[in-house]
C-alpha positions in Angstrom: 17.2 -28.4 -5.2 16.7 -30.9 -8.2 18.8 -29.9 -11.1 16.7 -29.2 -14.2 19.5 -28.0 -16.5 19.3 -29.5 -19.9 22.1 -31.2 -21.8 24.7 -28.9 -23.6 23.6 -30.2 -27.0 19.9 -29.2 -26.4 18.5 -26.1 -27.8 15.9 -23.5 -26.7 12.4 -24.2 -27.8 11.7 -20.5 -28.2 14.7 -19.1 -30.1 16.6 -22.3 -31.0 19.8 -21.0 -29.4 22.1 -23.5 -27.6 21.2 -24.1 -23.9 23.8 -23.9 -21.2 21.6 -24.0 -18.1 18.1 -23.8 -16.8 17.5 -20.5 -18.6 18.2 -19.5 -22.2 21.1 -17.0 -22.3 19.5 -15.3 -25.4 15.8 -14.9 -24.7 15.6 -15.9 -21.0 13.0 -18.6 -21.4 13.1 -21.4 -18.8 14.4 -24.7 -20.1 12.2 -26.6 -17.7 10.3 -29.4 -19.4 6.5 -29.2 -18.9 5.9 -32.8 -19.8 7.0 -34.4 -16.5 5.2 -36.1 -13.6 2.9 -33.9 -11.5 4.8 -34.9 -8.3 8.0 -33.4 -9.7 6.2 -30.2 -10.7 4.7 -29.9 -7.2 8.1 -30.5 -5.6 9.7 -27.7 -7.6 6.8 -25.3 -6.9 7.3 -26.0 -3.2 11.0 -25.3 -3.5 10.2 -22.0 -5.2 7.8 -21.1 -2.4 10.4 -21.9 0.3 12.9 -19.7 -1.6 10.4 -16.8 -1.6 9.6 -17.5 2.1 13.3 -17.1 3.0 13.4 -13.8 1.1 10.4 -12.7 3.1 12.2 -13.6 6.3 15.1 -11.4 5.2 12.8 -8.6 4.0 10.0 -8.0 6.5 11.8 -7.9 9.9 14.4 -5.2 8.7 11.7 -3.4 6.8 9.6 -3.0 10.0 12.4 -2.5 12.5 15.4 -0.9 10.6 14.1 2.1 8.7 15.6 2.5 5.3 17.8 -0.6 5.6 16.1 -2.7 2.9 15.8 0.3 0.6 19.5 1.2 1.0 20.7 -2.4 0.4 18.4 -2.9 -2.5 19.5 0.3 -4.2 23.1 -0.7 -3.5 22.6 -3.8 -5.6 21.9 -6.4 -3.0 18.6 -7.5 -4.6 18.6 -11.3 -4.6 18.2 -11.5 -0.9 15.0 -9.3 -0.8 11.5 -9.6 -2.1 11.2 -7.0 -5.0 9.6 -3.7 -3.9 6.5 -4.0 -6.0 5.7 -7.5 -4.9 6.4 -6.5 -1.2 4.0 -3.5 -1.6 1.2 -5.6 -3.3 1.4 -8.4 -0.7 1.4 -5.9 2.2 -1.5 -4.0 0.8 -3.5 -7.2 0.1 -2.9 -8.4 3.7 -3.9 -5.1 5.2 -7.1 -4.7 3.3 -8.0 -8.3 3.9 -7.4 -8.0 7.7 -9.2 -4.6 7.7 -12.3 -6.2 6.0 -12.2 -9.0 8.5 -11.5 -7.1 11.8 -12.7 -3.5 11.3 -16.3 -2.7 12.1 -18.2 -1.3 9.2 -19.0 2.3 10.1 -22.4 3.8 9.7 -22.4 6.0 6.5 -24.5 9.1 6.2 -24.9 11.2 3.0 -26.2 14.8 3.1 -26.0 17.8 1.0 -24.2 21.0 2.1 -26.5 23.7 3.6 -29.4 21.3 4.1 -31.1 21.1 7.5 -29.9 17.5 7.8 -26.3 18.6 7.3 -26.5 21.3 9.9 -28.0 19.0 12.4 -25.4 16.3 11.8 -22.5 18.7 11.9 -23.8 20.0 15.2 -24.1 16.5 16.5 -20.6 15.6 15.4 -19.2 18.6 17.3 -20.9 17.4 20.4 -19.8 13.9 19.9 -23.3 12.6 19.5 -22.8 11.3 15.9 -20.3 8.7 14.9 -19.5 7.1 11.6 -18.6 8.5 8.2 -20.4 11.6 6.9 -20.3 12.6 3.2 -21.3 16.2 2.9 -21.8 16.6 -0.8 -22.5 19.8 -2.9 -26.2 19.9 -3.8 -25.5 20.8 -7.4 -22.9 20.5 -10.2 -22.7 22.9 -13.1 -20.7 20.4 -15.1 -23.0 17.4 -14.7 -26.3 19.0 -13.9 -29.3 16.7 -13.4 -27.1 13.6 -13.7 -25.2 14.6 -10.6 -28.3 15.4 -8.6 -29.7 12.0 -9.5 -26.6 10.3 -8.3 -26.6 12.2 -5.1 -30.2 11.2 -4.5 -29.3 7.5 -5.0 -26.4 7.9 -2.6 -28.7 9.5 0.1 -31.2 6.7 -0.4 -28.6 4.0 0.1 -25.6 5.5 2.0 -24.1 2.2 3.0 -23.8 1.1 -0.6 -22.3 4.5 -1.6 -19.8 4.2 1.3 -18.8 0.8 0.1 -18.2 2.2 -3.4 -16.0 5.0 -2.1 -14.0 2.7 0.2 -13.5 0.3 -2.8 -11.6 3.2 -4.6 -9.2 3.7 -1.7 -6.8 0.8 -2.7 -6.7 2.1 -6.2 -6.0 5.6 -4.9 -3.0 4.5 -3.0 -1.6 2.7 -6.0 -1.9 6.0 -8.0 -0.4 8.0 -5.1 2.8 5.9 -5.1 4.4 7.5 -8.2 3.3 10.9 -6.8 5.1 10.2 -3.5 8.2 9.2 -5.5 7.9 12.4 -7.5 7.8 14.4 -4.3 11.0 12.6 -3.2 12.5 13.7 -6.5 11.6 17.2 -5.7 13.5 17.1 -2.4 16.4 14.8 -3.5 17.1 15.9 -7.0 20.5 14.2 -7.4 18.9 10.7 -7.4 17.1 9.0 -10.3 13.3 8.7 -10.2 13.4 4.9 -10.1 15.4 5.1 -6.8 12.6 7.2 -5.3 10.0 4.8 -6.6 11.8 1.9 -4.9 11.8 3.8 -1.7 8.1 4.7 -2.1 7.1 1.1 -2.7 9.0 -0.2 0.4 7.9 2.7 2.6 4.2 2.1 1.7 4.7 -1.6 2.3 5.9 -0.7 5.8 2.9 1.5 6.3 0.4 -1.2 5.3 2.3 -3.8 7.4 2.4 -1.6 10.4 -1.3 -0.7 10.1 -2.0 -4.4 9.9 -0.2 -4.9 13.2 -2.2 -2.0 14.7 -5.4 -3.7 13.6 -4.4 -7.0 15.1 -3.3 -5.4 18.4 -6.5 -3.4 18.5 -8.5 -6.6 18.0 -6.9 -8.0 21.2 -7.9 -5.1 23.4 -10.8 -7.1 25.0 -8.3 -9.0 27.2 -5.5 -6.4 27.4 -5.2 -4.1 30.4 -6.1 -0.5 29.4 -2.8 1.0 30.5 -0.9 -1.6 28.5 -3.1 -1.1 25.5 -2.5 2.7 25.6 1.3 2.2 26.0 1.4 -0.1 23.0 -0.7 2.2 20.9 1.5 5.2 21.8 4.7 3.2 21.1 3.4 2.0 17.7 2.3 5.5 16.8 5.6 7.0 17.8 7.5 4.4 15.6 5.2 5.2 12.7 6.0 8.9 13.0 9.8 8.3 13.5 10.1 5.8 10.6 10.1 8.2 7.7 12.9 10.6 8.9 15.0 7.7 10.0 14.6 5.9 6.6 15.2 9.1 4.6 18.4 9.8 6.5 19.7 6.2 6.1 19.0 6.1 2.4 19.6 9.7 1.3 22.1 10.8 3.9 22.2 14.5 4.8 22.0 16.3 8.1 19.3 15.8 10.6 18.1 19.4 10.3 17.7 19.2 6.5 16.1 15.7 6.8 13.5 16.9 9.3 12.7 20.0 7.2 12.2 17.8 4.2 10.0 15.4 6.1 7.7 18.4 7.2 7.5 19.6 3.6 6.9 16.1 2.2 4.2 15.4 4.8 2.3 18.7 4.2 2.4 18.3 0.4 1.5 14.6 0.5 -1.3 15.2 2.9 -2.8 17.7 0.5 -2.4 15.3 -2.4 -4.1 12.5 -0.3 -7.0 14.7 0.6 -7.4 15.6 -3.1 -7.2 11.9 -4.0 -9.9 11.0 -1.5 -12.2 13.8 -2.9 -11.6 12.4 -6.4 -12.3 8.9 -5.2 -15.6 10.1 -3.7 -16.8 11.7 -6.9 -15.6 8.8 -9.0 -17.7 6.5 -6.9 -20.6 8.9 -7.2 -20.3 9.0 -11.0 -20.5 5.2 -11.1 -23.0 4.7 -8.3 
């Protein structure tokens, strides 16, 4: 890497303290000079990218294949080698939703009101497997919002695909809100640790979930040329690893017996599922309010 350290007698442009390297020891500002050839700036940007790329190579494989290993090492202080948890999560989520938008088929969306003849007919059809797609069965009235709510429901029923798009657009935001909740649940089960440690675990775990779902989407897109038994075997194996990942990661990071770990996984899964269902309901009504 080209050395950009300034001379010892130079001073920081921000705080005027003496510079002893490429970063000011007082305020942390970079001592890199902006007034230099474009080629040199591109060269250093490429070097920074390669450095990030090597950290990805040290982060993603163990994150996917060694449950809890990245979290454990990061919390133990080995942070330079890994991509930070928030950045890992954001990139994994961005890749997943991008691949999902590209590969996943847009489902047919239907909006009905509870108790209506259309709702009863569609629910009967769904039980018989005659109806596929996404069904929003909304309350016909709201005491809190009154006529405004009924008007929004009427618009959603008139253009269900646009309403579904609005709801699905809230899902990434919902997951971002659910992250600190997941960390709070970890704090409930592992009280001896600091909350920030649980947040690091939550970020890396959700990054694994998004990365794994991305792989599932890619494998699913290849089923046109894959033998059915092989496709089923791969799907079962990926699903089993998804289910086994959390208890393995929790035990590696938080220690404890297998019995207590499995009990905590069950409790965590039940509570988090309830929280996720609530979040999806909230996302639906937020979309309805803005629709």
